[in-house]
A tleap script that builds the chain and sets N, CA, C and O, in Angstrom:
source leaprc.protein.ff14SB
mol = sequence {
  NMET ILE PHE SER LYS SER CYS ALA ILE LEU
  ARG LYS SER ILE LYS ASP ILE ILE ASN ILE
  VAL TYR TYR PHE LYS LYS LEU TYR THR ILE
  ILE ASP TRP LEU GLY GLU ILE CLEU
}
set mol.1.N position { 56.917 -23.043 53.512 }
set mol.1.CA position { 56.262 -21.974 53.812 }
set mol.1.C position { 56.307 -20.936 52.998 }
set mol.1.O position { 55.266 -20.653 52.405 }
set mol.2.N position { 57.418 -20.186 52.788 }
set mol.2.CA position { 57.641 -19.203 51.910 }
set mol.2.C position { 57.032 -19.623 50.180 }
set mol.2.O position { 56.323 -18.847 49.540 }
set mol.3.N position { 57.420 -20.777 49.740 }
set mol.3.CA position { 57.249 -21.443 48.445 }
set mol.3.C position { 55.843 -21.342 48.341 }
set mol.3.O position { 55.402 -20.723 47.372 }
set mol.4.N position { 54.952 -21.898 49.266 }
set mol.4.CA position { 53.472 -22.130 49.384 }
set mol.4.C position { 52.936 -20.688 49.408 }
set mol.4.O position { 51.982 -20.501 48.653 }
set mol.5.N position { 53.301 -19.777 50.025 }
set mol.5.CA position { 53.329 -18.214 50.142 }
set mol.5.C position { 53.076 -17.889 48.483 }
set mol.5.O position { 52.055 -17.531 47.895 }
set mol.6.N position { 54.475 -18.175 47.984 }
set mol.6.CA position { 54.335 -17.170 46.718 }
set mol.6.C position { 53.399 -17.871 45.272 }
set mol.6.O position { 53.086 -17.274 44.242 }
set mol.7.N position { 53.115 -19.325 45.652 }
set mol.7.CA position { 52.578 -19.918 44.697 }
set mol.7.C position { 50.899 -19.300 45.212 }
set mol.7.O position { 50.213 -18.702 44.383 }
set mol.8.N position { 50.609 -19.434 46.024 }
set mol.8.CA position { 49.496 -18.364 46.108 }
set mol.8.C position { 49.169 -17.378 45.934 }
set mol.8.O position { 47.961 -17.145 45.894 }
set mol.9.N position { 50.211 -16.269 45.738 }
set mol.9.CA position { 50.536 -14.973 45.119 }
set mol.9.C position { 50.362 -15.287 43.749 }
set mol.9.O position { 49.331 -14.777 43.309 }
set mol.10.N position { 50.907 -15.848 43.039 }
set mol.10.CA position { 51.313 -16.406 41.728 }
set mol.10.C position { 49.587 -16.836 41.277 }
set mol.10.O position { 49.053 -16.426 40.246 }
set mol.11.N position { 49.136 -17.436 41.959 }
set mol.11.CA position { 47.657 -18.270 41.209 }
set mol.11.C position { 46.682 -16.909 41.698 }
set mol.11.O position { 45.692 -16.776 40.979 }
set mol.12.N position { 46.787 -16.088 42.588 }
set mol.12.CA position { 45.945 -14.804 42.432 }
set mol.12.C position { 46.157 -13.711 41.188 }
set mol.12.O position { 45.276 -13.172 40.519 }
set mol.13.N position { 47.632 -13.551 41.089 }
set mol.13.CA position { 47.574 -12.774 39.872 }
set mol.13.C position { 47.336 -13.417 38.706 }
set mol.13.O position { 46.854 -12.811 37.749 }
set mol.14.N position { 47.691 -14.898 38.648 }
set mol.14.CA position { 47.085 -15.330 37.072 }
set mol.14.C position { 45.767 -15.217 37.360 }
set mol.14.O position { 45.386 -14.412 36.511 }
set mol.15.N position { 44.700 -15.553 38.110 }
set mol.15.CA position { 43.303 -15.025 38.081 }
set mol.15.C position { 42.803 -13.953 38.014 }
set mol.15.O position { 41.692 -13.688 37.557 }
set mol.16.N position { 43.725 -13.107 38.549 }
set mol.16.CA position { 43.699 -11.463 38.134 }
set mol.16.C position { 43.821 -11.308 36.384 }
set mol.16.O position { 43.036 -10.792 35.588 }
set mol.17.N position { 44.733 -11.773 36.237 }
set mol.17.CA position { 44.907 -11.619 34.755 }
set mol.17.C position { 43.732 -12.296 33.838 }
set mol.17.O position { 43.355 -11.645 32.863 }
set mol.18.N position { 43.306 -13.203 34.025 }
set mol.18.CA position { 42.257 -14.109 33.623 }
set mol.18.C position { 41.164 -12.908 33.375 }
set mol.18.O position { 40.744 -12.473 32.303 }
set mol.19.N position { 40.837 -12.507 34.742 }
set mol.19.CA position { 39.656 -11.617 34.820 }
set mol.19.C position { 39.897 -10.357 34.158 }
set mol.19.O position { 38.948 -9.692 33.741 }
set mol.20.N position { 41.379 -9.889 33.998 }
set mol.20.CA position { 41.181 -8.788 33.203 }
set mol.20.C position { 40.984 -8.622 31.604 }
set mol.20.O position { 40.631 -7.623 30.977 }
set mol.21.N position { 41.284 -9.770 31.196 }
set mol.21.CA position { 41.412 -10.141 29.897 }
set mol.21.C position { 40.193 -10.704 29.507 }
set mol.21.O position { 39.920 -10.412 28.343 }
set mol.22.N position { 39.187 -11.555 30.183 }
set mol.22.CA position { 38.136 -11.799 30.227 }
set mol.22.C position { 37.068 -10.431 30.107 }
set mol.22.O position { 36.001 -10.499 29.498 }
set mol.23.N position { 37.578 -9.140 30.826 }
set mol.23.CA position { 36.907 -8.138 30.823 }
set mol.23.C position { 36.963 -7.573 29.269 }
set mol.23.O position { 36.068 -7.075 28.585 }
set mol.24.N position { 38.116 -7.794 29.021 }
set mol.24.CA position { 38.370 -6.559 27.786 }
set mol.24.C position { 37.897 -7.648 26.902 }
set mol.24.O position { 37.143 -7.034 26.147 }
set mol.25.N position { 37.881 -8.624 26.611 }
set mol.25.CA position { 37.081 -9.548 25.684 }
set mol.25.C position { 35.678 -9.162 25.358 }
set mol.25.O position { 35.211 -9.292 24.227 }
set mol.26.N position { 34.871 -8.581 26.597 }
set mol.26.CA position { 33.455 -8.610 26.815 }
set mol.26.C position { 33.325 -6.988 26.331 }
set mol.26.O position { 32.452 -6.501 25.613 }
set mol.27.N position { 34.247 -6.453 26.835 }
set mol.27.CA position { 34.065 -4.975 26.523 }
set mol.27.C position { 34.301 -4.600 25.002 }
set mol.27.O position { 33.535 -3.811 24.449 }
set mol.28.N position { 35.723 -5.366 24.109 }
set mol.28.CA position { 35.201 -5.389 22.611 }
set mol.28.C position { 34.367 -6.021 21.761 }
set mol.28.O position { 34.183 -5.753 20.574 }
set mol.29.N position { 33.663 -7.226 22.681 }
set mol.29.CA position { 32.063 -7.508 22.252 }
set mol.29.C position { 31.172 -6.453 21.880 }
set mol.29.O position { 30.559 -6.132 20.862 }
set mol.30.N position { 31.315 -5.980 23.151 }
set mol.30.CA position { 30.155 -4.686 23.260 }
set mol.30.C position { 30.205 -3.642 22.033 }
set mol.30.O position { 29.272 -3.315 21.299 }
set mol.31.N position { 31.684 -3.159 22.003 }
set mol.31.CA position { 32.143 -2.265 21.142 }
set mol.31.C position { 31.828 -2.646 19.742 }
set mol.31.O position { 31.342 -1.741 19.063 }
set mol.32.N position { 32.017 -3.881 19.127 }
set mol.32.CA position { 31.888 -4.707 18.277 }
set mol.32.C position { 30.207 -4.699 17.477 }
set mol.32.O position { 29.792 -4.578 16.324 }
set mol.33.N position { 29.569 -4.911 18.915 }
set mol.33.CA position { 27.784 -5.213 18.794 }
set mol.33.C position { 27.420 -3.905 18.480 }
set mol.33.O position { 26.638 -3.716 17.549 }
set mol.34.N position { 28.026 -2.664 19.338 }
set mol.34.CA position { 27.434 -1.339 19.000 }
set mol.34.C position { 27.635 -0.771 17.560 }
set mol.34.O position { 26.804 -0.117 16.929 }
set mol.35.N position { 28.995 -1.169 17.115 }
set mol.35.CA position { 29.547 -0.786 15.541 }
set mol.35.C position { 28.423 -1.548 14.652 }
set mol.35.O position { 27.848 -0.907 13.772 }
set mol.36.N position { 28.158 -2.686 14.839 }
set mol.36.CA position { 27.295 -3.174 14.028 }
set mol.36.C position { 25.729 -2.125 14.317 }
set mol.36.O position { 25.667 -1.118 13.610 }
set mol.37.N position { 24.989 -2.277 14.936 }
set mol.37.CA position { 23.854 -0.977 15.576 }
set mol.37.C position { 23.750 0.247 14.535 }
set mol.37.O position { 22.889 0.518 13.698 }
set mol.38.N position { 25.050 0.941 14.933 }
set mol.38.CA position { 25.263 2.603 14.641 }
set mol.38.C position { 25.763 2.315 13.104 }
set mol.38.O position { 26.076 3.253 12.371 }
savepdb mol mol.pdb
quit
């Protein structure tokens, strides 16, 4: 029971990390794109 609970928490934190990385990649792409325009 405890093991499955920790697995669920781990899975959630991995998903959060992936979302953060994806967000920063998107942000970097937008900044890079703005740099091309300006």
